[in-house]
C-alpha positions as CSV (number, residue, x, y, z in Angstrom):
1,M,-121.3,-41.1,-13.2
2,S,-118.1,-41.7,-15.6
3,D,-115.1,-41.7,-14.2
4,L,-113.7,-38.3,-15.1
5,K,-110.3,-38.7,-14.2
6,S,-109.9,-41.6,-16.9
7,K,-111.8,-39.5,-19.3
8,Y,-109.8,-36.5,-19.0
9,Q,-106.4,-37.6,-18.4
10,G,-105.4,-37.8,-22.2
11,V,-106.3,-34.1,-22.8
12,D,-103.2,-32.0,-23.2
13,P,-102.9,-29.7,-20.2
14,H,-101.3,-26.9,-22.1
15,L,-103.1,-23.9,-23.5
16,K,-103.1,-23.7,-27.4
17,A,-103.6,-20.6,-29.5
18,L,-106.8,-20.5,-31.3
19,Q,-108.2,-18.6,-34.4
20,I,-111.2,-16.5,-33.1
21,E,-113.1,-17.2,-36.2
22,R,-112.9,-21.0,-35.2
23,L,-115.1,-20.2,-32.0
24,V,-117.2,-17.8,-33.9
25,E,-118.2,-20.0,-37.0
26,K,-120.0,-22.5,-34.4
27,T,-122.2,-20.0,-33.1
28,G,-122.0,-16.9,-35.2
29,N,-121.0,-14.7,-31.9
30,I,-117.9,-14.9,-30.0
31,Y,-119.6,-13.9,-26.7
32,E,-122.1,-16.7,-27.3
33,S,-119.2,-19.2,-27.8
34,L,-117.6,-18.0,-24.5
35,A,-120.5,-18.5,-22.6
36,I,-121.2,-22.0,-23.5
37,I,-117.6,-22.6,-23.0
38,S,-117.6,-21.3,-19.3
39,K,-120.9,-22.9,-18.6
40,R,-119.4,-26.3,-19.4
41,S,-116.2,-25.4,-17.7
42,R,-118.3,-24.9,-14.4
43,Q,-120.1,-28.2,-14.9
44,V,-116.6,-30.0,-15.4
45,A,-115.2,-28.3,-12.4
46,V,-118.3,-29.2,-10.2
47,D,-118.1,-32.8,-11.4
48,M,-114.2,-33.1,-11.1
49,K,-114.6,-31.5,-7.4
50,K,-117.6,-34.1,-6.6
51,E,-115.8,-37.3,-7.6
52,L,-112.3,-36.1,-6.0
53,H,-114.5,-35.6,-2.8
54,D,-116.3,-38.9,-3.1
55,K,-113.0,-40.9,-3.7
56,L,-111.1,-39.2,-0.7
57,E,-114.0,-39.8,1.6
58,E,-113.5,-43.7,1.1
59,F,-110.3,-43.2,3.1
60,A,-111.5,-40.6,5.5
61,V,-110.9,-41.4,9.3
62,H,-113.4,-39.6,11.2
63,T,-111.9,-38.5,14.7
64,E,-113.3,-36.3,17.3
65,T,-109.8,-34.5,17.9
66,I,-107.9,-32.1,15.5
67,E,-104.9,-33.4,16.9
68,E,-105.5,-37.0,15.6
69,V,-105.1,-35.9,11.9
70,Q,-103.3,-38.8,9.9
71,E,-101.8,-38.3,6.3
72,N,-103.1,-41.4,4.0
73,K,-100.8,-42.0,1.3
74,E,-103.7,-43.1,-1.1
75,Q,-105.4,-39.9,-0.3
76,I,-102.3,-38.0,-1.3
77,E,-101.8,-40.1,-4.5
78,I,-105.1,-39.5,-5.8
79,S,-105.0,-35.8,-5.0
80,K,-101.9,-35.6,-7.1
81,V,-103.3,-37.5,-9.8
82,Y,-106.4,-34.8,-10.0
83,E,-103.9,-32.0,-9.6
84,K,-102.5,-33.3,-12.9
85,L,-105.5,-33.1,-14.9
86,P,-106.2,-30.1,-17.2
87,N,-108.1,-27.3,-16.2
88,P,-111.6,-27.3,-16.8
89,A,-111.7,-24.4,-19.1
90,I,-109.1,-26.3,-21.2
91,I,-111.2,-29.5,-21.4
92,S,-114.6,-27.3,-22.2
93,M,-112.8,-25.7,-25.1
94,Q,-111.5,-28.7,-26.8
95,E,-114.9,-30.3,-26.3
96,F,-116.5,-27.4,-27.8
97,M,-113.9,-27.4,-30.7
98,E,-114.5,-30.9,-31.3
99,D,-118.3,-30.5,-31.4
100,E,-118.7,-32.7,-28.4
101,L,-121.1,-30.4,-26.5
102,H,-124.9,-30.3,-27.1
103,I,-126.0,-26.7,-27.0
104,R,-129.6,-25.9,-25.8
105,Y,-131.3,-22.8,-25.8
106,K,-133.9,-21.7,-23.5
107,E,-137.2,-20.9,-25.2
108,E,-138.5,-17.6,-25.1
109,T,-142.1,-17.0,-23.7
110,P,-143.7,-14.2,-25.6
111,E,-144.5,-11.1,-23.3
112,E,-148.0,-10.2,-22.8
């Protein structure tokens, strides 16, 4: 798995106004474009969550009691970096607008 943190750190985390025509021109349908963006957004969110969980798990100390919760500075720093990353919807919108997404359609089976 690639390091998503380094891949998406350069993305501007602020929303930008877009012309709807630019979304429509890629697929011919605004709803289809938004469906593609939202699917990619879910994929990015799941990947980011898994990567963050894996990195935090390296520092986890498993104890038997709840009272023994310890704060680890490395865990806090890693969490702060991931909090500053752009929203997955912004990332997927940028990928869509820059033609970085490969769109595949299900093949429809003829009904008998």
